[in-house]
N, C-alpha and C positions, 0 to 999 in steps of 0.2 A: 612607388614605381620601381621595379626590379629589372636590371639589365641582364639579359641572357646572352652571355658571351659565347656559349657553345653553338648557337644557331646564327651563323653569319650569313647575311644576305649576299654580300659581295665576297667572292673568293678570288683574290688577285694573287698571282705568283710573286714571290719576292724578287727584287732586282739587285744586282751588283751595281755599284756606281762606276761608270766608265772613267778610266783615268787617261787613256790615250786614244783619241778618236782617229779613225782612218781618214785619209784624204779621199777625194772623189775618185781619183784614179785607182786607188786600192780597193775601194768598194766595188767598182765595176769588175774586178778580177775575182770576186768571191762566188761567182755563179757556179763554180765547179763543186761546191759543197752539196751534199745530199744527206737525207735522213739516214739514220743508222751508221753514221760515221763518227769515230772517236776523234775528239779535238783536245788540244793542250790548253788549259786555262792560264791566263796571264796572272790571275790572283785567286787565292782560295777563298770560297765564301765563308768557311769556318776553319778553325785550326785542325779539325778532325776530318775534313772532307778530302777527297782525292784531288789530284791536280789535272785530271782528265774528265771530260764530259761526253756523253753520247747525244748527238743531235737527234731530236725527235721530229720536229717539224718547224717550218718557217712561221714566225709570228708577224713579221713585217718585212719590208725590203732589206732592212739592216739588222733585224733581230731574229733569234732562234729560241725555241723552247728546247731546253736540254735537260738531261738527267745526270746528276752528279752522285756517284757512289758515296754513301755515308752522309748525304745531304738531302737529296731529293730533286724535284723539278724546279727549274728557274727559267726566267727569260734573260738572255744575254745579248748585248750588242755585239756586232761582229768584231769590234776592236778588242773585246775581252777574251778572245781565244784565237788560237792559230791552228791550222790543220796539223794533226799529229803526223809524225814521220812514220811511214809504214815499216814494219819489221822491228819496232822497239818493244 
């Protein structure tokens, strides 16, 4: 029997491990986030990736699918990024 690793049945996005979770009061204040917004990452997913990510769409109440330059798409918990300061 030969395993074909090129044809994956399940295609799950990679996750970063959350280090600092938000409190319930902080989570309720995240409703101002919208898709197509750049956010600042709390940690880099790889040494070569950028420190900002583009919000693509909500994955759950507390998670977003993001695109990180030089890395690709990921699912991040809200505690893993902060809203980027405009004008930077």
